[in-house]
C-alpha positions as CSV (number, residue, x, y, z in Angstrom):
1,M,-3.4,18.6,-30.4
2,H,-5.2,15.5,-31.5
3,L,-2.7,12.7,-31.9
4,Q,-3.1,9.3,-31.1
5,H,-0.7,7.6,-28.7
6,S,1.5,5.9,-31.3
7,E,1.5,9.2,-33.3
8,V,3.1,11.0,-30.1
9,C,5.7,8.2,-29.7
10,S,6.8,8.3,-33.3
11,L,6.7,12.1,-33.7
12,T,10.1,13.5,-35.3
13,P,11.4,17.1,-35.3
14,K,11.0,16.7,-39.3
15,K,7.3,16.4,-38.7
16,I,6.9,19.8,-36.9
17,A,6.6,22.9,-39.3
18,L,5.6,26.6,-39.3
19,D,3.7,28.1,-41.9
20,G,4.0,31.5,-43.5
21,K,2.3,33.3,-40.5
22,N,4.5,31.5,-38.0
23,R,1.7,29.0,-36.9
24,G,3.0,25.6,-35.9
25,Y,1.8,22.3,-37.5
26,I,2.6,18.6,-37.2
27,I,2.5,16.8,-40.7
28,L,1.5,13.2,-40.6
29,R,0.7,10.8,-43.4
30,Q,-2.3,8.9,-42.8
31,Q,-3.9,6.3,-45.1
32,G,-2.0,7.8,-48.2
33,R,-2.8,11.4,-47.5
34,E,-1.2,14.2,-45.6
35,R,-2.7,15.3,-42.3
36,L,-2.0,18.6,-41.0
37,I,-2.5,19.2,-37.3
38,K,-2.4,22.7,-36.0
39,V,-0.4,23.2,-33.0
40,P,-1.6,25.6,-30.2
41,D,0.7,28.5,-29.8
42,D,1.6,27.6,-26.1
43,V,2.3,23.9,-27.0
44,M,4.4,25.0,-30.1
45,S,6.5,27.3,-27.8
46,L,7.2,24.3,-25.5
47,L,8.2,22.0,-28.5
48,V,10.5,24.5,-29.9
49,R,12.2,24.9,-26.4
50,Y,12.3,21.3,-26.0
51,V,14.0,20.7,-29.3
52,N,16.4,23.4,-28.7
53,H,17.3,21.9,-25.2
54,T,17.3,18.3,-26.3
55,G,19.0,19.0,-29.7
56,E,17.8,17.5,-32.9
57,R,17.6,13.7,-32.9
58,E,15.8,11.2,-34.8
59,Y,12.6,11.0,-32.5
60,L,11.3,13.9,-30.4
61,F,10.6,11.9,-27.4
62,Y,12.8,9.5,-25.5
63,N,12.5,7.8,-22.1
64,K,15.2,8.0,-19.1
65,K,17.2,5.2,-20.9
66,N,17.5,7.0,-24.1
67,S,15.2,4.7,-25.8
68,V,12.2,5.9,-27.9
69,L,9.3,6.7,-26.0
70,R,6.7,4.0,-25.9
71,V,2.7,4.2,-25.3
72,R,3.2,2.4,-22.0
73,S,5.6,5.1,-20.9
74,L,3.1,7.8,-21.8
75,E,0.5,6.1,-19.7
76,T,2.9,5.9,-16.7
77,L,3.9,9.7,-17.1
78,L,0.0,10.5,-17.1
79,K,-0.6,8.4,-13.9
80,N,2.4,9.9,-12.1
81,A,1.2,13.5,-13.1
82,L,-2.5,12.7,-11.8
83,L,-0.8,11.3,-8.7
84,K,1.3,14.5,-8.1
85,A,-1.7,16.7,-8.9
86,E,-3.7,14.7,-6.1
87,I,-6.4,13.8,-8.7
88,D,-8.1,10.4,-7.6
89,K,-9.8,9.6,-10.7
90,P,-7.9,7.2,-13.1
91,Y,-7.9,9.2,-16.3
92,T,-6.4,7.7,-19.5
93,L,-4.7,9.4,-22.4
94,Q,-7.7,8.2,-24.4
95,D,-10.0,10.0,-21.9
96,I,-8.3,13.3,-22.5
97,R,-8.4,12.7,-26.2
98,N,-12.1,11.9,-26.1
99,A,-13.0,14.9,-23.7
100,S,-11.3,17.4,-26.0
101,I,-13.2,16.1,-29.0
102,A,-16.4,16.6,-26.9
103,Y,-15.5,20.2,-26.1
104,M,-14.8,20.9,-29.9
105,I,-18.2,19.5,-30.8
106,H,-19.9,21.6,-27.8
107,S,-17.9,24.7,-28.9
108,C,-19.8,24.3,-32.4
109,A,-17.0,23.2,-34.5
110,K,-18.0,21.5,-37.7
111,S,-18.1,17.7,-37.4
112,N,-16.2,17.0,-40.6
113,E,-13.5,19.6,-39.4
114,I,-13.2,17.9,-36.0
115,A,-12.9,14.5,-37.5
116,D,-10.2,15.5,-39.9
117,Y,-8.1,17.2,-37.1
118,A,-8.6,14.2,-34.7
119,G,-7.9,11.7,-37.6
120,V,-11.2,9.8,-37.3
121,S,-13.9,9.3,-39.5
122,D,-16.8,12.0,-39.4
123,R,-19.5,9.3,-39.2
124,W,-18.1,8.3,-35.7
125,I,-18.1,11.9,-34.3
126,Y,-21.6,11.6,-32.6
127,R,-20.2,9.0,-30.1
128,Y,-18.1,11.9,-28.7
129,D,-21.1,14.1,-28.2
130,K,-22.3,12.5,-24.9
131,I,-19.0,11.8,-23.1
132,I,-19.2,14.7,-20.7
133,D,-22.5,15.0,-19.2
134,E,-21.9,18.5,-18.0
135,L,-21.8,19.7,-21.6
136,N,-25.3,18.8,-22.3
137,Y,-26.6,21.2,-19.6
138,A,-28.9,24.2,-20.6
139,P,-27.4,27.6,-19.9
140,C,-29.7,28.0,-16.8
141,D,-28.2,24.7,-15.3
142,Y,-24.9,26.7,-14.6
143,V,-26.7,29.4,-12.5
144,H,-26.6,28.6,-8.9
145,F,-29.5,30.9,-7.6
146,R,-32.4,29.3,-5.9
147,M,-36.0,31.1,-5.2
148,I,-37.1,30.4,-1.7
C-alpha cells in the first residue's frame, strides 16, 4: 500500500472497504477528490483480524498509552523491527515507500497509475527510477557464470 506516514496514523476503520469482488481498499480524500488505494489480500486479511481483535474504535492504530499513533511512533516501530531482524542499515519509512514505487516502475506499471496509487504527481515519478541501482541491471547481470 502506498500511504504517507500521516495517512497511516489517521486511518479509521470507516476508511477500509471491500468491493463487490471482496477486494480491499482504503478510501482517502486528497485535494478534493477521492483516492482509492487497493490493499493487497494478505494485508487486508491482517487488517480485518486486527480490527476484529481490537474492536471498532475511532482510529485504526493506537500506541501503548492508548493515544492515536503518531509518525514518530511509526518510525520507532520500524527502527525496533530492523534491530530485531539484525538489519544494520538505517532504513526509514520513506525508504520503503520509495523502493516500492521503484519496483512498480521496473515492473512496467504505467507512470500515471503509479502516481495515482502513491498519491504523487506523475511528473515526479521519474525521480524514483534510479533509487535502487540493482533494478537498472541488464538481465545478464543477474547470471553468475564466468568463462575462464
